[in-house]
C-alpha positions in Angstrom: 8.5 4.4 11.2 8.6 0.6 10.3 12.4 0.6 10.8 11.7 1.6 14.4 9.5 -0.4 15.6 11.5 -3.7 14.1 14.0 -3.1 16.1 12.2 -2.1 19.0 10.5 -5.5 18.4 13.9 -7.0 17.7 15.9 -5.5 20.6 12.7 -7.0 22.6 12.8 -10.6 20.8 16.6 -10.6 21.6 16.5 -9.4 25.2 14.2 -13.1 26.0 17.2 -15.4 23.9 20.3 -16.2 25.6 22.3 -16.5 22.3 23.9 -12.9 20.8 24.2 -14.0 17.6 23.0 -11.2 14.8 19.2 -11.6 13.8 19.2 -12.9 9.9 15.9 -11.2 9.8 17.0 -7.8 9.9 15.4 -5.2 7.6 17.8 -3.6 5.0 18.9 0.2 5.0 16.7 2.2 3.4 18.4 4.2 1.2 18.4 8.2 1.0 20.7 10.6 -0.6 21.2 9.7 -4.3 19.8 11.1 -7.4 18.1 8.7 -9.9 17.5 10.3 -13.3 18.6 14.1 -11.9 16.2 13.7 -8.8 17.3 13.6 -5.2 15.9 10.5 -3.3 15.4 11.3 0.2 12.3 12.1 3.0 10.4 15.1 1.9 11.6 15.4 -1.8 10.0 17.8 -3.6 9.6 15.3 -7.2 6.4 17.0 -8.4 5.6 15.5 -12.1 9.1 13.8 -11.8 9.8 11.1 -14.6 10.8 8.1 -12.8 9.6 5.6 -14.6 11.1 2.2 -14.7 13.1 3.8 -11.8 15.2 1.1 -9.0 13.5 3.1 -5.8 13.4 -0.5 -3.5 14.3 0.1 0.0 14.1 4.2 -0.3 13.1 6.3 2.3 10.5 8.7 0.7 8.7 9.5 3.4 6.9 12.5 3.0 8.0 13.0 -0.4 6.1 15.4 -3.0 5.4 12.8 -5.5 2.2 14.7 -7.3 1.7 14.1 -10.8 4.8 11.8 -10.6 5.0 9.2 -13.3 6.4 6.1 -11.6 5.5 3.4 -14.3 7.1 -0.2 -13.9 9.1 1.4 -11.3 10.6 -1.0 -8.6 9.3 0.3 -4.8 9.1 -2.8 -3.0 10.2 -1.9 0.5 10.0 1.4 0.0 9.2 4.2 2.8 6.6 6.4 1.5 4.4 7.0 4.5 2.7 10.1 4.6 3.7 11.0 0.5 2.1 13.0 -1.5 1.1 10.5 -4.5 -2.1 12.9 -5.6 -2.7 11.7 -9.7 0.8 9.9 -9.2 0.7 6.9 -12.3 1.5 4.4 -10.7 0.4 1.9 -13.2 2.2 -1.8 -13.1 4.5 -0.2 -10.5 5.6 -3.2 -7.5 4.9 -1.6 -4.2 5.8 -4.8 -2.7 5.9 -4.6 0.9 5.9 -0.9 0.9 5.0 1.2 3.3 1.9 3.9 2.4 0.9 4.7 5.6 -1.1 7.8 5.1 -0.5 8.5 1.7 -2.5 10.7 -0.3 -3.1 8.5 -3.0 -6.3 10.7 -4.2 -7.1 9.6 -8.5 -3.6 7.9 -8.3 -3.4 5.1 -11.1 -2.6 2.1 -9.7 -3.2 -0.4 -12.8 -1.7 -3.8 -12.7 0.4 -2.2 -9.3 1.8 -4.9 -7.1 0.6 -4.1 -3.3 1.4 -7.5 -1.8 1.8 -7.2 1.8 1.5 -3.0 1.5 0.6 -1.2 4.8 -1.5 1.5 3.7 -3.2 2.2 7.0 -5.0 6.0 6.6 -4.2 5.8 3.3 -6.5 8.4 0.9 -7.2 6.5 -2.4 -10.5 8.4 -3.0 -10.9 7.6 -6.8 -7.8 6.1 -6.9 -7.7 3.3 -10.0 -7.2 0.1 -8.9 -8.3 -2.1 -11.8 -6.3 -5.5 -11.7 -4.0 -4.2 -8.9 -2.7 -6.9 -6.8 -3.2 -6.1 -2.7 -2.8 -10.0 -1.7 -2.6 -9.2 1.9 -2.5 -5.8 2.0 -3.0 -4.0 5.3 -5.8 -1.1 4.6 -7.5 -0.3 7.9 -9.2 3.0 8.1 -8.2 4.0 4.4 -10.4 5.7 2.3 -11.3 3.7 -1.0 -14.6 5.7 -1.7 -15.0 5.8 -5.3 -12.3 4.5 -5.9 -12.5 1.6 -8.8 -11.1 -1.8 -7.9 -11.9 -3.9 -10.8 -10.7 -7.5 -11.2 -8.3 -6.1 -8.4 -7.2 -9.1 -5.7 -8.0 -7.9 -2.3 -7.5 -12.2 -0.9 -6.6 -12.2 2.9 -6.2 -7.9 3.2 -7.0 -6.3 6.0 -10.1 -4.2 5.5 -11.2 -3.0 9.2 -13.3 0.3 9.1 -12.2 1.0 5.8 -13.9 3.5 3.6 -15.4 1.8 0.5 -18.1 4.3 0.2 -19.5 4.0 -3.9 -16.2 1.8 -5.0 -16.2 -0.2 -7.9 -15.3 -4.0 -6.4 -16.9 -5.6 -9.7 -15.1 -9.1 -10.2 -12.7 -8.0 -7.2 -11.1 -11.4 -5.3 -11.8 -10.8 -1.4 -11.6 -14.1 -0.4 -10.6 -14.7 3.6 -10.5 -10.8 3.7 -11.4 -8.7 6.4 -14.1 -6.2 6.1 -15.6 -5.9 9.7 -16.6 -2.7 10.4 -15.9 -1.7 6.7 -18.3 0.8 4.6 -19.8 -0.5 1.6 -22.8 1.5 1.4 -23.1 2.0 -2.5 -20.2 -0.1 -3.1 -20.7 -2.0 -6.3 -19.8 -6.3 -5.7 -21.0 -7.5 -9.0 -19.2 -11.3 -9.5 -17.4 -10.1 -6.2 -15.8 -13.0 -4.6 -16.7 -13.3 -1.2 -15.6 -16.7 0.3 -14.5 -17.0 3.5 -14.6 -12.9 4.3 -15.2 -11.4 7.0 -18.2 -8.9 6.5 -18.9 -5.4 8.1 -21.1 -7.0 10.8 -18.5 -9.5 11.9 -20.7 -12.7 10.1 -18.3 -14.9 7.5 -19.5 -15.2 4.5 -19.6 -18.4 3.2 
C-alpha cells in the first residue's frame, strides 16, 4: 500500500515539473521471495513461532504475514511492510521498526520493549495489552489504534499522532508525549503519573502547557 501511494504521489509531482530527471527520493523496492534462517519471506508468509532473532528484514514485504509468537528480538525491520500482519504475542524486544508499515497489524500482547518505532505507520493497529516499555515512538502515527491496557512506561511518544487512539487504562507513567496530538483520543482510566504532556494537543483540542 505504501509503495502504491508513493508511486502515485511521485507521478503527480513529476507531472507538474518540466524536468524529466528521475527522482532521487524513490523508496527502495520491497524484498520478498527469499529465505532467512530457513523461513521464506513473502507476503502472507506462515511464520508462526519462527525464530528470526537478529534477522535482517529491512525493506521486506511481509504484508498479511502470520507471525504469531514469532521471536523477532533485535531484528531489523526498517521500512518493512507488515500491514495486516498477525504479530499476536510476538517478541519484538529491541527490534528496529523505523518507518515500518504496521497498518491494521495485530500486536495484541506483543512485547515491544525498547523497540524503535520512529515514524512507524500504525493506523488501526491493535496493541491491546502490548508491552511498549521504553519504546521509541517518536513521530509515529497511531491514529485509530487500540492501545487499551498497553504498557507504555517510559515510552517516547514525542510528536506522535494519536488522533482517536484508544488509550483506555493504558499505562503512560513517565512517558514523553511532548507535542503529541491526542485529539479525540480516549484516555479513560489511563495512568498519567509523571507523564510529560508539554505542548500536547489534548482530547478536547486544548494545548497542554
